[in-house]
C-alpha angles and dihedrals in degrees: 000000000000128000110256133189130207097246126053120183134172093209131033113269131197118211133179112255099175141327092297103020140083130188122213120205121200130190111285100195088113114026096196092055091042094050089052092050092050091051090048092048091049089055093047093050091047091053094045100040102029110164093011088079124079098184144343119207116191123199139169096300104353147066122211110207118194114190138190110255091201091062105032135015131221097263095049095047092046089052091050092049091052091050091052092047088057089051093047097083094050097037120109113264110266112247109244128194127241110217119200115214121191115226131191102212114194142119086257094055096029112047094185097044096097093045091049090054093047091050091048093046088237136121119254089249091053092052090050092048094049093046095052099035095084140042122243129220119228107238100175144350119226151090087084133004108282095015107133122192105221129190163256110354118199109271090235092069100030106129131188117243116270114275089231115033119224117255090222130025115184124245111267095025113153115215146178126216116173105313095337130091130192147166118237105232092200139011111283143132115288146161103209124120106256118218105162149341132261118205095199116108109236101188131037118167090195095060130067117252094033092208132040093228146037137205108292096032121113133235127211121191120218120197115232134180126253089255092053090046091055093045089054090056099264121151127205 
């Protein structure tokens, strides 16, 4: 199952999203490429508009741009966005980080790991190997501060969401839902298949930046032992 979005467009489009906001939609035929383009466009607009911007919010195939009406008007910012979209294809690729996150994979730390293996007709070790063998692109941030939607998971271990979500998922839980994977940055309800725990904090309001990653960056998971998990501050 592939990740889909509600709007598909062959060419970039710019739509009004409020009195001081515009939303830009890019082609979503390939989410990995689209996500990279959105990260690149965000960088171009930041460099060009600087303090005229209040906020930029990237998502799977869109970028919401909130601007300061006291410093730039609708027509000027729309013109600038169009100019930057023309430059996007020829601009140098934005350098994105790869963040390595340790994960303690086990039936103790991942209550759905054995069931995922059974559904996939694989061993538990094979599921773990497949999950950590590749890096994942960050398509969007949301649901909770520090929650990164990562994709795309190998089809062999793609799993539908739980029919009944859990009332409480522990902080650091690593989950799979369809062809996405993610780490829960805080304890919360959730319906993803849990296969391990990550001890790394993913959101800290007292630090700048608050999160170790941005849309367009990549995440690579590294298997660790229970002892290493505990030594890094993890709790079962």
